[in-house]
FILOLO-45252 format. One record per residue (C-alpha): residue number from 0; residue in one letter; y, z, x. Coordinates in steps of 0.25 Angstrom, whole numbers. Layout:
N
(r NUM A (Y Z X))
...
//
This chain:
419
(r 0 M (95 -68 -19))
(r 1 V (85 -62 -5))
(r 2 Y (71 -68 -10))
(r 3 E (61 -60 0))
(r 4 F (47 -68 2))
(r 5 R (35 -60 8))
(r 6 L (20 -65 10))
(r 7 P (13 -66 -2))
(r 8 D (-3 -64 -3))
(r 9 I (-8 -78 -1))
(r 10 G (-25 -74 -1))
(r 11 E (-33 -63 -4))
(r 12 G (-32 -55 9))
(r 13 V (-22 -59 16))
(r 14 A (-14 -47 21))
(r 15 Q (-5 -55 28))
(r 16 G (1 -70 34))
(r 17 E (4 -78 46))
(r 18 I (17 -83 48))
(r 19 V (13 -98 52))
(r 20 A (23 -107 49))
(r 21 W (37 -107 41))
(r 22 H (42 -117 35))
(r 23 V (54 -113 31))
(r 24 K (66 -108 38))
(r 25 E (79 -98 38))
(r 26 G (88 -105 29))
(r 27 D (82 -115 22))
(r 28 V (82 -117 6))
(r 29 I (71 -117 1))
(r 30 R (63 -122 -13))
(r 31 E (52 -112 -19))
(r 32 D (38 -117 -15))
(r 33 Q (44 -121 -4))
(r 34 P (34 -118 9))
(r 35 L (39 -108 15))
(r 36 V (28 -102 26))
(r 37 S (14 -105 30))
(r 38 V (7 -92 33))
(r 39 L (-8 -90 37))
(r 40 T (-18 -82 32))
(r 41 D (-33 -82 36))
(r 42 K (-30 -94 43))
(r 43 A (-26 -101 32))
(r 44 N (-12 -106 31))
(r 45 V (-4 -102 19))
(r 46 E (11 -111 16))
(r 47 I (18 -99 6))
(r 48 P (29 -107 -3))
(r 49 S (42 -101 -4))
(r 50 P (45 -93 -18))
(r 51 R (57 -96 -18))
(r 52 A (68 -106 -18))
(r 53 G (80 -101 -8))
(r 54 K (84 -100 6))
(r 55 V (77 -96 19))
(r 56 L (85 -84 23))
(r 57 S (75 -76 31))
(r 58 L (59 -77 36))
(r 59 H (53 -64 40))
(r 60 A (42 -70 48))
(r 61 K (39 -78 59))
(r 62 E (29 -89 61))
(r 63 G (17 -82 66))
(r 64 E (21 -68 59))
(r 65 I (10 -61 52))
(r 66 V (14 -55 38))
(r 67 K (10 -47 30))
(r 68 V (7 -51 15))
(r 69 G (21 -45 6))
(r 70 G (29 -48 21))
(r 71 L (43 -54 20))
(r 72 L (42 -69 24))
(r 73 V (54 -75 20))
(r 74 T (69 -71 14))
(r 75 L (75 -82 5))
(r 76 D (87 -82 -5))
(r 77 A (83 -86 -17))
(r 78 P (87 -87 -30))
(r 79 A (81 -76 -39))
(r 80 G (67 -77 -44))
(r 81 P (58 -89 -40))
(r 82 G (62 -103 -38))
(r 83 G (76 -105 -40))
(r 84 T (86 -116 -33))
(r 85 P (87 -114 -18))
(r 86 P (103 -106 -15))
(r 87 A (112 -114 -11))
(r 88 A (115 -111 6))
(r 89 S (125 -102 7))
(r 90 S (136 -99 16))
(r 91 G (135 -85 16))
(r 92 P (128 -74 23))
(r 93 A (114 -75 21))
(r 94 P (108 -62 18))
(r 95 P (101 -53 29))
(r 96 P (85 -58 32))
(r 97 V (76 -46 29))
(r 98 A (72 -39 41))
(r 99 P (56 -44 42))
(r 100 S (48 -32 40))
(r 101 T (39 -28 54))
(r 102 P (24 -27 48))
(r 103 A (17 -20 62))
(r 104 V (22 -6 55))
(r 105 V (22 -5 40))
(r 106 P (26 7 32))
(r 107 G (13 10 21))
(r 108 G (2 12 31))
(r 109 A (-9 5 40))
(r 110 D (-12 -5 30))
(r 111 R (2 -10 30))
(r 112 V (0 -13 43))
(r 113 M (-3 -26 51))
(r 114 A (-17 -26 56))
(r 115 T (-29 -32 53))
(r 116 P (-41 -24 49))
(r 117 S (-47 -24 60))
(r 118 V (-36 -18 68))
(r 119 R (-36 -7 56))
(r 120 R (-48 -3 58))
(r 121 K (-48 -2 73))
(r 122 A (-37 8 70))
(r 123 Q (-41 14 61))
(r 124 E (-52 17 73))
(r 125 L (-44 21 83))
(r 126 G (-38 30 74))
(r 127 I (-23 21 75))
(r 128 D (-10 23 62))
(r 129 L (-9 7 62))
(r 130 T (6 13 57))
(r 131 R (11 14 70))
(r 132 V (5 4 77))
(r 133 K (15 -8 83))
(r 134 G (7 -20 79))
(r 135 S (8 -31 91))
(r 136 G (4 -44 82))
(r 137 P (11 -54 74))
(r 138 G (20 -47 65))
(r 139 G (19 -33 67))
(r 140 R (1 -34 68))
(r 141 V (-7 -21 75))
(r 142 L (-17 -28 83))
(r 143 E (-28 -21 90))
(r 144 S (-23 -21 103))
(r 145 D (-12 -12 97))
(r 146 L (-20 -1 93))
(r 147 T (-26 -2 106))
(r 148 A (-13 -5 115))
(r 149 A (-7 9 114))
(r 150 P (-14 18 103))
(r 151 S (-8 30 108))
(r 152 A (5 24 104))
(r 153 S (-1 20 90))
(r 154 V (-3 34 85))
(r 155 G (8 41 90))
(r 156 A (5 46 102))
(r 157 A (14 48 115))
(r 158 P (12 42 126))
(r 159 S (6 49 138))
(r 160 P (17 55 149))
(r 161 P (17 45 163))
(r 162 T (8 54 173))
(r 163 A (13 56 186))
(r 164 G (8 49 198))
(r 165 P (10 42 209))
(r 166 R (20 34 213))
(r 167 L (14 18 211))
(r 168 P (21 6 216))
(r 169 A (28 -1 205))
(r 170 P (18 -10 198))
(r 171 G (20 -28 197))
(r 172 P (24 -34 186))
(r 173 V (15 -34 175))
(r 174 A (12 -39 161))
(r 175 P (15 -33 149))
(r 176 S (3 -28 143))
(r 177 G (-1 -36 133))
(r 178 T (3 -49 139))
(r 179 L (-1 -59 144))
(r 180 P (5 -65 159))
(r 181 G (11 -78 160))
(r 182 S (24 -85 155))
(r 183 G (32 -98 155))
(r 184 A (23 -109 160))
(r 185 E (14 -100 162))
(r 186 V (8 -99 150))
(r 187 E (9 -103 134))
(r 188 R (8 -91 125))
(r 189 V (2 -100 110))
(r 190 P (4 -92 98))
(r 191 I (-7 -85 92))
(r 192 R (-4 -88 76))
(r 193 G (-11 -95 62))
(r 194 I (-23 -98 64))
(r 195 R (-24 -95 78))
(r 196 R (-22 -80 74))
(r 197 A (-32 -80 63))
(r 198 I (-40 -86 72))
(r 199 F (-39 -73 84))
(r 200 E (-38 -62 73))
(r 201 R (-51 -67 66))
(r 202 M (-58 -69 80))
(r 203 A (-53 -57 87))
(r 204 E (-57 -49 70))
(r 205 A (-73 -56 72))
(r 206 Q (-74 -51 86))
(r 207 R (-71 -37 85))
(r 208 H (-79 -34 73))
(r 209 A (-93 -43 74))
(r 210 S (-103 -43 84))
(r 211 L (-105 -58 87))
(r 212 F (-118 -62 90))
(r 213 T (-122 -79 91))
(r 214 Y (-135 -85 88))
(r 215 V (-137 -99 93))
(r 216 E (-148 -109 87))
(r 217 E (-148 -124 91))
(r 218 V (-151 -134 80))
(r 219 D (-159 -148 80))
(r 220 V (-149 -156 72))
(r 221 S (-154 -169 71))
(r 222 E (-159 -170 59))
(r 223 L (-144 -166 54))
(r 224 V (-138 -176 64))
(r 225 R (-149 -189 57))
(r 226 L (-143 -182 44))
(r 227 R (-130 -182 45))
(r 228 E (-129 -195 52))
(r 229 R (-134 -202 38))
(r 230 S (-125 -195 30))
(r 231 R (-114 -196 35))
(r 232 K (-111 -210 33))
(r 233 K (-113 -207 18))
(r 234 M (-103 -194 19))
(r 235 E (-92 -204 28))
(r 236 D (-90 -213 15))
(r 237 K (-86 -202 7))
(r 238 G (-75 -200 17))
(r 239 I (-83 -188 21))
(r 240 P (-87 -185 37))
(r 241 L (-101 -176 38))
(r 242 T (-103 -169 50))
(r 243 Y (-113 -157 53))
(r 244 L (-106 -146 48))
(r 245 P (-109 -148 32))
(r 246 F (-124 -149 36))
(r 247 I (-121 -136 44))
(r 248 L (-115 -130 34))
(r 249 K (-125 -131 25))
(r 250 A (-136 -126 34))
(r 251 V (-128 -114 37))
(r 252 V (-128 -110 22))
(r 253 Q (-144 -110 23))
(r 254 G (-142 -102 34))
(r 255 L (-133 -92 27))
(r 256 K (-142 -92 15))
(r 257 A (-154 -87 21))
(r 258 H (-145 -77 29))
(r 259 P (-136 -73 21))
(r 260 R (-130 -63 29))
(r 261 L (-124 -72 39))
(r 262 N (-115 -77 26))
(r 263 A (-106 -64 25))
(r 264 Q (-95 -56 30))
(r 265 V (-93 -41 35))
(r 266 D (-83 -32 26))
(r 267 E (-81 -22 38))
(r 268 E (-75 -10 30))
(r 269 R (-86 -11 21))
(r 270 Q (-97 -12 33))
(r 271 E (-105 -24 22))
(r 272 L (-109 -36 26))
(r 273 V (-104 -45 15))
(r 274 V (-114 -56 12))
(r 275 H (-108 -69 4))
(r 276 R (-119 -76 -7))
(r 277 R (-110 -91 -5))
(r 278 F (-107 -98 6))
(r 279 H (-95 -101 14))
(r 280 L (-93 -107 24))
(r 281 G (-82 -109 35))
(r 282 V (-81 -119 45))
(r 283 A (-72 -117 57))
(r 284 L (-65 -128 59))
(r 285 A (-54 -131 72))
(r 286 S (-42 -135 66))
(r 287 A (-27 -136 73))
(r 288 D (-23 -123 72))
(r 289 G (-37 -116 76))
(r 290 L (-49 -113 67))
(r 291 L (-52 -113 52))
(r 292 V (-63 -110 44))
(r 293 P (-63 -115 32))
(r 294 V (-72 -110 22))
(r 295 L (-84 -121 14))
(r 296 R (-87 -113 0))
(r 297 D (-100 -112 -4))
(r 298 V (-106 -122 5))
(r 299 D (-121 -120 -1))
(r 300 T (-114 -125 -13))
(r 301 K (-111 -139 -7))
(r 302 S (-116 -153 -2))
(r 303 I (-115 -158 13))
(r 304 Y (-105 -169 9))
(r 305 R (-97 -157 0))
(r 306 L (-98 -148 14))
(r 307 A (-91 -162 21))
(r 308 Q (-80 -162 11))
(r 309 E (-75 -152 12))
(r 310 L (-76 -150 29))
(r 311 K (-69 -163 28))
(r 312 D (-59 -156 21))
(r 313 L (-56 -141 27))
(r 314 G (-56 -148 40))
(r 315 E (-45 -158 36))
(r 316 R (-35 -147 29))
(r 317 G (-38 -136 38))
(r 318 R (-34 -145 49))
(r 319 Q (-22 -149 42))
(r 320 G (-20 -131 43))
(r 321 K (-21 -135 25))
(r 322 L (-34 -126 24))
(r 323 T (-32 -114 13))
(r 324 R (-34 -99 13))
(r 325 E (-46 -102 3))
(r 326 E (-51 -112 12))
(r 327 L (-53 -103 25))
(r 328 T (-58 -90 19))
(r 329 G (-70 -86 12))
(r 330 S (-83 -91 22))
(r 331 T (-96 -84 24))
(r 332 F (-100 -87 37))
(r 333 T (-94 -100 46))
(r 334 V (-98 -111 51))
(r 335 T (-91 -115 67))
(r 336 S (-93 -130 73))
(r 337 L (-85 -136 83))
(r 338 G (-93 -150 79))
(r 339 A (-95 -157 91))
(r 340 L (-88 -149 99))
(r 341 G (-98 -136 98))
(r 342 G (-104 -133 110))
(r 343 L (-119 -130 112))
(r 344 M (-115 -115 106))
(r 345 A (-104 -105 104))
(r 346 T (-101 -90 97))
(r 347 P (-95 -91 85))
(r 348 I (-85 -80 81))
(r 349 V (-90 -75 65))
(r 350 N (-78 -79 57))
(r 351 Y (-78 -62 54))
(r 352 P (-81 -57 44))
(r 353 E (-91 -67 41))
(r 354 V (-103 -65 49))
(r 355 A (-109 -76 56))
(r 356 I (-105 -90 61))
(r 357 L (-111 -103 65))
(r 358 G (-108 -109 78))
(r 359 V (-111 -125 75))
(r 360 H (-113 -132 89))
(r 361 K (-112 -149 93))
(r 362 I (-125 -158 90))
(r 363 V (-132 -163 104))
(r 364 K (-143 -173 106))
(r 365 R (-153 -164 114))
(r 366 P (-167 -167 119))
(r 367 V (-178 -156 112))
(r 368 Y (-192 -153 110))
(r 369 G (-195 -160 97))
(r 370 P (-206 -155 88))
(r 371 D (-218 -165 95))
(r 372 G (-214 -159 108))
(r 373 N (-206 -173 112))
(r 374 V (-191 -170 118))
(r 375 G (-181 -180 109))
(r 376 P (-166 -180 107))
(r 377 A (-161 -171 96))
(r 378 M (-148 -165 90))
(r 379 M (-146 -151 94))
(r 380 M (-134 -141 88))
(r 381 N (-134 -126 91))
(r 382 L (-130 -117 79))
(r 383 S (-124 -103 84))
(r 384 V (-120 -92 72))
(r 385 S (-111 -81 79))
(r 386 F (-115 -68 67))
(r 387 D (-108 -53 69))
(r 388 H (-120 -46 73))
(r 389 R (-117 -33 65))
(r 390 V (-122 -37 52))
(r 391 L (-131 -50 58))
(r 392 D (-142 -47 66))
(r 393 G (-147 -60 76))
(r 394 V (-160 -64 67))
(r 395 E (-152 -67 56))
(r 396 A (-143 -77 62))
(r 397 A (-154 -86 71))
(r 398 E (-162 -85 55))
(r 399 F (-147 -93 48))
(r 400 I (-148 -102 62))
(r 401 A (-162 -105 59))
(r 402 V (-159 -109 45))
(r 403 V (-147 -116 48))
(r 404 K (-154 -124 59))
(r 405 G (-167 -126 49))
(r 406 H (-156 -133 40))
(r 407 L (-149 -143 52))
(r 408 E (-161 -146 57))
(r 409 D (-166 -151 43))
(r 410 P (-156 -154 34))
(r 411 H (-163 -164 27))
(r 412 Q (-160 -156 16))
(r 413 M (-146 -156 17))
(r 414 L (-146 -170 11))
(r 415 L (-145 -167 -4))
(r 416 E (-132 -161 -1))
(r 417 L (-127 -174 5))
(r 418 S (-121 -182 -8))
//
């Protein structure tokens, strides 16, 4: 019998997913629980197994396409009921495939149209009915550009008749509207898909909503460098690399405890600042597919040693693409660092809807004036905090950095947490 398998609900709040890779093809005979398709949601790859054994008749979405929860994924020729033995190959004609649905305009109102919350708000501000907008995004998703490209057409207005005027020479060839020049060997077009698409959309959303302001401070980490060097051997003997990041995370928690409004998220709909009482810190991690932000939960309750362990584990599995959705969501504050490549300073973009993010930069030896007025070498590092100026004032960011700086310049209080 023909069995239609639709995208299941694979996580709280997930409304759609991107097809990253099919693990089967049409005509394959597959078993129950065999890997069927990888779907990307909230920057986490989820491998979905087949709920039935059977023969693959049709795949209803291409790689890179967005499918809503409940959208048709695959049609199988499967025995009645779950499980069963795969049917033998038949020489007769296969049942006709079910036509894939087009999610650009779906009956049932604007809430069924594929569009991000920001696009929906924009449409509401402009008085545009989303059910009458043809989406140009993946899978028919309505983009913000769709609202502004032809607003009169979006609401059903008739085009104005051409105005008579003097006869002009025919213009030369031009590229179609919305396209870039160049073709063939002149350019390479790289699809924006997977994690890069998620980053693409999240960064744009942060810039649209948050009013970003960055504050920078320099920190003398000479004592931290010495402390790490003395402690590193003990950690490495246990197979755990000790970087500066665990110390920085612990210092950040002290800053957030002193200034809790930075450990918060914005609820746009209710116009509220949601201040968190737990400290779940996201740590930006570079991977082959793009930037990931795994989350270390309850950092205030963990030792330097435990944090170093978790950072090692998350880093290894992140580079292998094995992090779960739960490990990539739920952060209350984010720290981003490029380590030795950290440059002098940067203006990191907040991990929206969070309200602040800390940028960590490389440590360099510089001559500085000491308390006695003499010049000597010191290990210096810059910290930059970007925050949403709509809900936080500059003084809060400066005071937060001052607390973090104090703990990094005098890190001996963390010695007891190494074991």
